[in-house]
N, CA, C and O atoms as a Maestro MAE file, in Angstrom:
{
 s_m_m2io_version
 :::
 2.0.0
}

f_m_ct {
 s_m_title
 :::
 protein
 m_atom[220] {
  # First column is atom index #
  i_m_mmod_type
  r_m_x_coord
  r_m_y_coord
  r_m_z_coord
  i_m_residue_number
  s_m_chain_name
  s_m_pdb_residue_name
  s_m_pdb_atom_name
  i_m_atomic_number
  :::
  1 25 25.333 -20.091 -7.606 1 A "MET " " N  " 7
  2 3 24.255 -19.925 -6.454 1 A "MET " " CA " 6
  3 2 23.325 -21.037 -7.450 1 A "MET " " C  " 6
  4 15 23.497 -21.247 -8.651 1 A "MET " " O  " 8
  5 25 22.263 -21.685 -6.507 2 A "LYS " " N  " 7
  6 3 21.403 -22.984 -6.579 2 A "LYS " " CA " 6
  7 2 20.613 -22.336 -7.609 2 A "LYS " " C  " 6
  8 15 20.395 -21.127 -7.536 2 A "LYS " " O  " 8
  9 25 20.032 -23.258 -8.853 3 A "GLU " " N  " 7
  10 3 18.620 -23.034 -8.866 3 A "GLU " " CA " 6
  11 2 18.094 -23.671 -9.488 3 A "GLU " " C  " 6
  12 15 18.248 -23.639 -10.709 3 A "GLU " " O  " 8
  13 25 16.961 -24.807 -8.657 4 A "GLY " " N  " 7
  14 3 15.882 -25.654 -8.908 4 A "GLY " " CA " 6
  15 2 17.071 -26.830 -8.143 4 A "GLY " " C  " 6
  16 15 16.993 -26.960 -6.921 4 A "GLY " " O  " 8
  17 25 17.903 -27.467 -8.746 5 A "GLU " " N  " 7
  18 3 18.501 -28.967 -8.512 5 A "GLU " " CA " 6
  19 2 19.732 -28.376 -8.604 5 A "GLU " " C  " 6
  20 15 20.603 -28.739 -7.814 5 A "GLU " " O  " 8
  21 25 20.103 -27.055 -9.884 6 A "GLU " " N  " 7
  22 3 21.409 -27.384 -10.520 6 A "GLU " " CA " 6
  23 2 21.841 -25.863 -9.892 6 A "GLU " " C  " 6
  24 15 21.156 -24.870 -9.646 6 A "GLU " " O  " 8
  25 25 23.516 -26.184 -9.725 7 A "TYR " " N  " 7
  26 3 23.856 -24.723 -9.661 7 A "TYR " " CA " 6
  27 2 24.553 -23.690 -10.387 7 A "TYR " " C  " 6
  28 15 25.542 -24.230 -10.883 7 A "TYR " " O  " 8
  29 25 24.516 -22.348 -10.720 8 A "GLU " " N  " 7
  30 3 24.842 -21.487 -11.529 8 A "GLU " " CA " 6
  31 2 25.465 -20.354 -11.441 8 A "GLU " " C  " 6
  32 15 25.088 -19.419 -10.734 8 A "GLU " " O  " 8
  33 25 26.642 -20.359 -12.280 9 A "PHE " " N  " 7
  34 3 27.697 -19.475 -11.667 9 A "PHE " " CA " 6
  35 2 27.375 -18.425 -12.182 9 A "PHE " " C  " 6
  36 15 27.010 -18.200 -13.336 9 A "PHE " " O  " 8
  37 25 27.542 -17.574 -11.089 10 A "THR " " N  " 7
  38 3 26.814 -16.160 -10.654 10 A "THR " " CA " 6
  39 2 28.462 -15.137 -10.422 10 A "THR " " C  " 6
  40 15 29.299 -15.427 -9.567 10 A "THR " " O  " 8
  41 25 28.563 -14.229 -11.176 11 A "PRO " " N  " 7
  42 3 29.328 -13.023 -10.817 11 A "PRO " " CA " 6
  43 2 28.384 -12.278 -9.324 11 A "PRO " " C  " 6
  44 15 27.229 -12.174 -8.910 11 A "PRO " " O  " 8
  45 25 29.815 -11.892 -8.939 12 A "LEU " " N  " 7
  46 3 29.406 -11.028 -7.462 12 A "LEU " " CA " 6
  47 2 30.144 -9.470 -7.853 12 A "LEU " " C  " 6
  48 15 31.148 -9.128 -8.477 12 A "LEU " " O  " 8
  49 25 29.289 -8.920 -7.279 13 A "VAL " " N  " 7
  50 3 29.957 -7.483 -7.472 13 A "VAL " " CA " 6
  51 2 30.266 -7.513 -5.541 13 A "VAL " " C  " 6
  52 15 29.528 -7.998 -4.683 13 A "VAL " " O  " 8
  53 25 31.553 -6.835 -5.366 14 A "LEU " " N  " 7
  54 3 31.785 -7.162 -3.745 14 A "LEU " " CA " 6
  55 2 32.062 -5.932 -3.262 14 A "LEU " " C  " 6
  56 15 32.339 -4.955 -3.958 14 A "LEU " " O  " 8
  57 25 31.997 -5.959 -2.150 15 A "GLY " " N  " 7
  58 3 32.314 -3.868 -0.876 15 A "GLY " " CA " 6
  59 2 33.278 -3.831 -0.639 15 A "GLY " " C  " 6
  60 15 34.319 -3.820 -1.298 15 A "GLY " " O  " 8
  61 25 32.935 -3.796 0.840 16 A "ARG " " N  " 7
  62 3 33.996 -3.621 1.994 16 A "ARG " " CA " 6
  63 2 34.444 -5.004 2.277 16 A "ARG " " C  " 6
  64 15 33.830 -5.981 1.847 16 A "ARG " " O  " 8
  65 25 35.760 -5.107 3.165 17 A "SER " " N  " 7
  66 3 36.189 -6.186 3.505 17 A "SER " " CA " 6
  67 2 37.138 -6.101 4.809 17 A "SER " " C  " 6
  68 15 37.975 -5.203 4.722 17 A "SER " " O  " 8
  69 25 37.159 -6.551 5.517 18 A "ASP " " N  " 7
  70 3 38.536 -6.885 6.651 18 A "ASP " " CA " 6
  71 2 38.418 -8.081 6.702 18 A "ASP " " C  " 6
  72 15 38.168 -8.849 5.773 18 A "ASP " " O  " 8
  73 25 38.709 -8.466 8.524 19 A "LYS " " N  " 7
  74 3 39.838 -9.632 8.291 19 A "LYS " " CA " 6
  75 2 38.781 -10.787 8.138 19 A "LYS " " C  " 6
  76 15 39.288 -11.794 7.643 19 A "LYS " " O  " 8
  77 25 37.640 -10.886 8.390 20 A "TYR " " N  " 7
  78 3 36.456 -11.900 8.445 20 A "TYR " " CA " 6
  79 2 35.656 -11.873 7.787 20 A "TYR " " C  " 6
  80 15 35.092 -12.946 7.568 20 A "TYR " " O  " 8
  81 25 35.184 -10.700 7.140 21 A "TYR " " N  " 7
  82 3 33.999 -10.289 6.051 21 A "TYR " " CA " 6
  83 2 34.057 -10.222 5.164 21 A "TYR " " C  " 6
  84 15 35.192 -9.763 5.034 21 A "TYR " " O  " 8
  85 25 33.565 -10.360 3.972 22 A "ILE " " N  " 7
  86 3 33.313 -9.330 2.436 22 A "ILE " " CA " 6
  87 2 32.145 -8.862 2.465 22 A "ILE " " C  " 6
  88 15 31.374 -9.728 2.877 22 A "ILE " " O  " 8
  89 25 31.531 -7.714 2.179 23 A "GLU " " N  " 7
  90 3 30.531 -7.437 2.035 23 A "GLU " " CA " 6
  91 2 30.134 -8.172 0.640 23 A "GLU " " C  " 6
  92 15 31.089 -8.575 -0.024 23 A "GLU " " O  " 8
  93 25 28.581 -8.431 0.026 24 A "VAL " " N  " 7
  94 3 28.759 -8.624 -1.239 24 A "VAL " " CA " 6
  95 2 27.580 -7.661 -1.762 24 A "VAL " " C  " 6
  96 15 26.661 -7.387 -0.990 24 A "VAL " " O  " 8
  97 25 27.601 -7.195 -2.950 25 A "VAL " " N  " 7
  98 3 26.794 -6.114 -3.071 25 A "VAL " " CA " 6
  99 2 25.557 -6.078 -4.050 25 A "VAL " " C  " 6
  100 15 24.443 -5.557 -3.990 25 A "VAL " " O  " 8
  101 25 26.180 -6.801 -4.918 26 A "ASP " " N  " 7
  102 3 25.188 -7.148 -6.093 26 A "ASP " " CA " 6
  103 2 25.607 -8.653 -6.014 26 A "ASP " " C  " 6
  104 15 26.647 -8.994 -5.449 26 A "ASP " " O  " 8
  105 25 24.580 -9.709 -6.723 27 A "GLY " " N  " 7
  106 3 25.059 -10.736 -7.549 27 A "GLY " " CA " 6
  107 2 24.172 -12.218 -6.752 27 A "GLY " " C  " 6
  108 15 23.950 -13.296 -7.303 27 A "GLY " " O  " 8
  109 25 23.894 -11.916 -5.687 28 A "LEU " " N  " 7
  110 3 23.168 -12.527 -4.116 28 A "LEU " " CA " 6
  111 2 22.179 -12.306 -3.443 28 A "LEU " " C  " 6
  112 15 22.278 -11.586 -2.449 28 A "LEU " " O  " 8
  113 25 21.070 -12.822 -3.784 29 A "ASN " " N  " 7
  114 3 19.989 -12.567 -3.188 29 A "ASN " " CA " 6
  115 2 19.734 -12.962 -1.804 29 A "ASN " " C  " 6
  116 15 20.631 -13.617 -1.274 29 A "ASN " " O  " 8
  117 25 18.639 -12.685 -1.076 30 A "LYS " " N  " 7
  118 3 18.653 -12.926 0.681 30 A "LYS " " CA " 6
  119 2 18.052 -14.385 0.088 30 A "LYS " " C  " 6
  120 15 17.481 -14.534 -0.993 30 A "LYS " " O  " 8
  121 25 18.333 -15.398 1.074 31 A "ASN " " N  " 7
  122 3 18.323 -16.295 1.162 31 A "ASN " " CA " 6
  123 2 18.809 -17.365 0.020 31 A "ASN " " C  " 6
  124 15 18.528 -18.543 0.242 31 A "ASN " " O  " 8
  125 25 19.333 -17.131 -0.874 32 A "SER " " N  " 7
  126 3 19.816 -17.871 -1.665 32 A "SER " " CA " 6
  127 2 20.952 -18.535 -1.491 32 A "SER " " C  " 6
  128 15 21.985 -18.000 -1.089 32 A "SER " " O  " 8
  129 25 20.808 -20.024 -1.851 33 A "GLU " " N  " 7
  130 3 21.372 -20.755 -1.475 33 A "GLU " " CA " 6
  131 2 22.729 -20.595 -2.538 33 A "GLU " " C  " 6
  132 15 22.471 -20.180 -3.668 33 A "GLU " " O  " 8
  133 25 23.918 -20.859 -2.259 34 A "TYR " " N  " 7
  134 3 24.881 -20.733 -2.449 34 A "TYR " " CA " 6
  135 2 26.123 -21.863 -1.580 34 A "TYR " " C  " 6
  136 15 25.866 -22.487 -0.551 34 A "TYR " " O  " 8
  137 25 27.799 -21.895 -2.513 35 A "VAL " " N  " 7
  138 3 28.498 -23.064 -2.643 35 A "VAL " " CA " 6
  139 2 30.000 -21.834 -2.047 35 A "VAL " " C  " 6
  140 15 30.202 -20.887 -2.808 35 A "VAL " " O  " 8
  141 25 30.621 -21.901 -1.181 36 A "ASN " " N  " 7
  142 3 31.491 -21.573 -0.700 36 A "ASN " " CA " 6
  143 2 32.823 -22.279 -0.096 36 A "ASN " " C  " 6
  144 15 33.772 -21.793 0.520 36 A "ASN " " O  " 8
  145 25 32.620 -23.218 -0.384 37 A "LYS " " N  " 7
  146 3 33.503 -24.834 -0.095 37 A "LYS " " CA " 6
  147 2 33.672 -25.482 -1.183 37 A "LYS " " C  " 6
  148 15 32.848 -25.304 -2.080 37 A "LYS " " O  " 8
  149 25 34.780 -26.399 -1.388 38 A "ASN " " N  " 7
  150 3 34.814 -27.290 -2.259 38 A "ASN " " CA " 6
  151 2 33.982 -27.118 -3.532 38 A "ASN " " C  " 6
  152 15 33.411 -28.120 -3.963 38 A "ASN " " O  " 8
  153 25 33.814 -25.632 -4.359 39 A "SER " " N  " 7
  154 3 33.814 -25.545 -5.408 39 A "SER " " CA " 6
  155 2 34.102 -25.999 -6.760 39 A "SER " " C  " 6
  156 15 33.492 -25.907 -7.825 39 A "SER " " O  " 8
  157 25 35.063 -26.448 -6.453 40 A "TYR " " N  " 7
  158 3 36.007 -27.348 -6.976 40 A "TYR " " CA " 6
  159 2 35.324 -28.256 -7.804 40 A "TYR " " C  " 6
  160 15 35.689 -28.450 -8.963 40 A "TYR " " O  " 8
  161 25 34.315 -28.854 -7.274 41 A "LEU " " N  " 7
  162 3 34.001 -30.285 -7.477 41 A "LEU " " CA " 6
  163 2 32.591 -29.378 -8.599 41 A "LEU " " C  " 6
  164 15 32.629 -29.636 -9.802 41 A "LEU " " O  " 8
  165 25 31.732 -28.621 -8.205 42 A "ILE " " N  " 7
  166 3 30.856 -28.668 -9.163 42 A "ILE " " CA " 6
  167 2 31.533 -27.705 -10.004 42 A "ILE " " C  " 6
  168 15 31.005 -27.767 -11.115 42 A "ILE " " O  " 8
  169 25 32.580 -26.730 -9.985 43 A "LYS " " N  " 7
  170 3 33.253 -26.291 -11.417 43 A "LYS " " CA " 6
  171 2 33.732 -27.439 -12.258 43 A "LYS " " C  " 6
  172 15 33.615 -27.149 -13.448 43 A "LYS " " O  " 8
  173 25 34.250 -28.690 -12.061 44 A "ALA " " N  " 7
  174 3 35.098 -29.903 -12.569 44 A "ALA " " CA " 6
  175 2 33.380 -30.465 -13.135 44 A "ALA " " C  " 6
  176 15 33.478 -30.739 -14.331 44 A "ALA " " O  " 8
  177 25 32.341 -30.630 -12.777 45 A "ASP " " N  " 7
  178 3 31.390 -31.051 -13.151 45 A "ASP " " CA " 6
  179 2 30.366 -30.465 -14.630 45 A "ASP " " C  " 6
  180 15 29.643 -31.019 -15.458 45 A "ASP " " O  " 8
  181 25 30.900 -28.789 -14.300 46 A "ILE " " N  " 7
  182 3 30.278 -28.470 -15.215 46 A "ILE " " CA " 6
  183 2 30.915 -28.011 -16.521 46 A "ILE " " C  " 6
  184 15 30.310 -27.689 -17.543 46 A "ILE " " O  " 8
  185 25 32.788 -28.041 -16.240 47 A "LEU " " N  " 7
  186 3 33.463 -28.279 -17.266 47 A "LEU " " CA " 6
  187 2 32.989 -29.612 -17.953 47 A "LEU " " C  " 6
  188 15 32.642 -29.724 -19.129 47 A "LEU " " O  " 8
  189 25 33.037 -30.550 -17.050 48 A "LYS " " N  " 7
  190 3 32.899 -32.286 -17.602 48 A "LYS " " CA " 6
  191 2 31.475 -32.347 -18.724 48 A "LYS " " C  " 6
  192 15 31.410 -33.078 -19.712 48 A "LYS " " O  " 8
  193 25 30.303 -31.287 -18.217 49 A "SER " " N  " 7
  194 3 29.391 -31.136 -19.438 49 A "SER " " CA " 6
  195 2 29.727 -30.614 -20.373 49 A "SER " " C  " 6
  196 15 29.722 -31.353 -21.358 49 A "SER " " O  " 8
  197 25 30.001 -29.738 -20.522 50 A "GLU " " N  " 7
  198 3 30.632 -29.167 -21.431 50 A "GLU " " CA " 6
  199 2 31.082 -29.363 -22.492 50 A "GLU " " C  " 6
  200 15 30.659 -28.923 -23.561 50 A "GLU " " O  " 8
  201 25 32.298 -30.279 -22.245 51 A "VAL " " N  " 7
  202 3 33.363 -30.988 -23.247 51 A "VAL " " CA " 6
  203 2 31.626 -31.887 -24.048 51 A "VAL " " C  " 6
  204 15 31.288 -31.914 -25.232 51 A "VAL " " O  " 8
  205 25 30.890 -32.495 -22.804 52 A "GLU " " N  " 7
  206 3 30.405 -33.654 -23.480 52 A "GLU " " CA " 6
  207 2 29.638 -33.104 -24.489 52 A "GLU " " C  " 6
  208 15 29.894 -33.443 -25.645 52 A "GLU " " O  " 8
  209 25 28.545 -32.145 -24.224 53 A "ASP " " N  " 7
  210 3 27.999 -31.042 -25.271 53 A "ASP " " CA " 6
  211 2 28.544 -30.369 -27.058 53 A "ASP " " C  " 6
  212 15 28.013 -29.752 -27.982 53 A "ASP " " O  " 8
  213 25 30.203 -31.104 -26.663 54 A "ASP " " N  " 7
  214 3 30.928 -30.271 -27.309 54 A "ASP " " CA " 6
  215 2 31.225 -31.531 -28.482 54 A "ASP " " C  " 6
  216 15 31.591 -31.210 -29.612 54 A "ASP " " O  " 8
  217 25 31.010 -33.148 -28.062 55 A "ASP " " N  " 7
  218 3 30.718 -34.394 -28.542 55 A "ASP " " CA " 6
  219 2 30.145 -34.278 -30.079 55 A "ASP " " C  " 6
  220 15 29.821 -35.293 -30.696 55 A "ASP " " O  " 8
  :::
 }
 m_bond[219] {
  # First column is bond index #
  i_m_from
  i_m_to
  i_m_order
  :::
  1 1 2 1
  2 2 3 1
  3 3 4 2
  4 3 5 1
  5 5 6 1
  6 6 7 1
  7 7 8 2
  8 7 9 1
  9 9 10 1
  10 10 11 1
  11 11 12 2
  12 11 13 1
  13 13 14 1
  14 14 15 1
  15 15 16 2
  16 15 17 1
  17 17 18 1
  18 18 19 1
  19 19 20 2
  20 19 21 1
  21 21 22 1
  22 22 23 1
  23 23 24 2
  24 23 25 1
  25 25 26 1
  26 26 27 1
  27 27 28 2
  28 27 29 1
  29 29 30 1
  30 30 31 1
  31 31 32 2
  32 31 33 1
  33 33 34 1
  34 34 35 1
  35 35 36 2
  36 35 37 1
  37 37 38 1
  38 38 39 1
  39 39 40 2
  40 39 41 1
  41 41 42 1
  42 42 43 1
  43 43 44 2
  44 43 45 1
  45 45 46 1
  46 46 47 1
  47 47 48 2
  48 47 49 1
  49 49 50 1
  50 50 51 1
  51 51 52 2
  52 51 53 1
  53 53 54 1
  54 54 55 1
  55 55 56 2
  56 55 57 1
  57 57 58 1
  58 58 59 1
  59 59 60 2
  60 59 61 1
  61 61 62 1
  62 62 63 1
  63 63 64 2
  64 63 65 1
  65 65 66 1
  66 66 67 1
  67 67 68 2
  68 67 69 1
  69 69 70 1
  70 70 71 1
  71 71 72 2
  72 71 73 1
  73 73 74 1
  74 74 75 1
  75 75 76 2
  76 75 77 1
  77 77 78 1
  78 78 79 1
  79 79 80 2
  80 79 81 1
  81 81 82 1
  82 82 83 1
  83 83 84 2
  84 83 85 1
  85 85 86 1
  86 86 87 1
  87 87 88 2
  88 87 89 1
  89 89 90 1
  90 90 91 1
  91 91 92 2
  92 91 93 1
  93 93 94 1
  94 94 95 1
  95 95 96 2
  96 95 97 1
  97 97 98 1
  98 98 99 1
  99 99 100 2
  100 99 101 1
  101 101 102 1
  102 102 103 1
  103 103 104 2
  104 103 105 1
  105 105 106 1
  106 106 107 1
  107 107 108 2
  108 107 109 1
  109 109 110 1
  110 110 111 1
  111 111 112 2
  112 111 113 1
  113 113 114 1
  114 114 115 1
  115 115 116 2
  116 115 117 1
  117 117 118 1
  118 118 119 1
  119 119 120 2
  120 119 121 1
  121 121 122 1
  122 122 123 1
  123 123 124 2
  124 123 125 1
  125 125 126 1
  126 126 127 1
  127 127 128 2
  128 127 129 1
  129 129 130 1
  130 130 131 1
  131 131 132 2
  132 131 133 1
  133 133 134 1
  134 134 135 1
  135 135 136 2
  136 135 137 1
  137 137 138 1
  138 138 139 1
  139 139 140 2
  140 139 141 1
  141 141 142 1
  142 142 143 1
  143 143 144 2
  144 143 145 1
  145 145 146 1
  146 146 147 1
  147 147 148 2
  148 147 149 1
  149 149 150 1
  150 150 151 1
  151 151 152 2
  152 151 153 1
  153 153 154 1
  154 154 155 1
  155 155 156 2
  156 155 157 1
  157 157 158 1
  158 158 159 1
  159 159 160 2
  160 159 161 1
  161 161 162 1
  162 162 163 1
  163 163 164 2
  164 163 165 1
  165 165 166 1
  166 166 167 1
  167 167 168 2
  168 167 169 1
  169 169 170 1
  170 170 171 1
  171 171 172 2
  172 171 173 1
  173 173 174 1
  174 174 175 1
  175 175 176 2
  176 175 177 1
  177 177 178 1
  178 178 179 1
  179 179 180 2
  180 179 181 1
  181 181 182 1
  182 182 183 1
  183 183 184 2
  184 183 185 1
  185 185 186 1
  186 186 187 1
  187 187 188 2
  188 187 189 1
  189 189 190 1
  190 190 191 1
  191 191 192 2
  192 191 193 1
  193 193 194 1
  194 194 195 1
  195 195 196 2
  196 195 197 1
  197 197 198 1
  198 198 199 1
  199 199 200 2
  200 199 201 1
  201 201 202 1
  202 202 203 1
  203 203 204 2
  204 203 205 1
  205 205 206 1
  206 206 207 1
  207 207 208 2
  208 207 209 1
  209 209 210 1
  210 210 211 1
  211 211 212 2
  212 211 213 1
  213 213 214 1
  214 214 215 1
  215 215 216 2
  216 215 217 1
  217 217 218 1
  218 218 219 1
  219 219 220 2
  :::
 }
}
């Protein structure tokens, strides 16, 4: 989920699903911006910043 200019990992609680849709029961607010494609790029940036903080 996007918080200001940064993205934050937010676990989701999922509900019913079919071939095309998955219900999000909790963890995402209405009108929130989120990433659902190419999220590996954001994950790589998060991991990189964590490693830099450990130095």
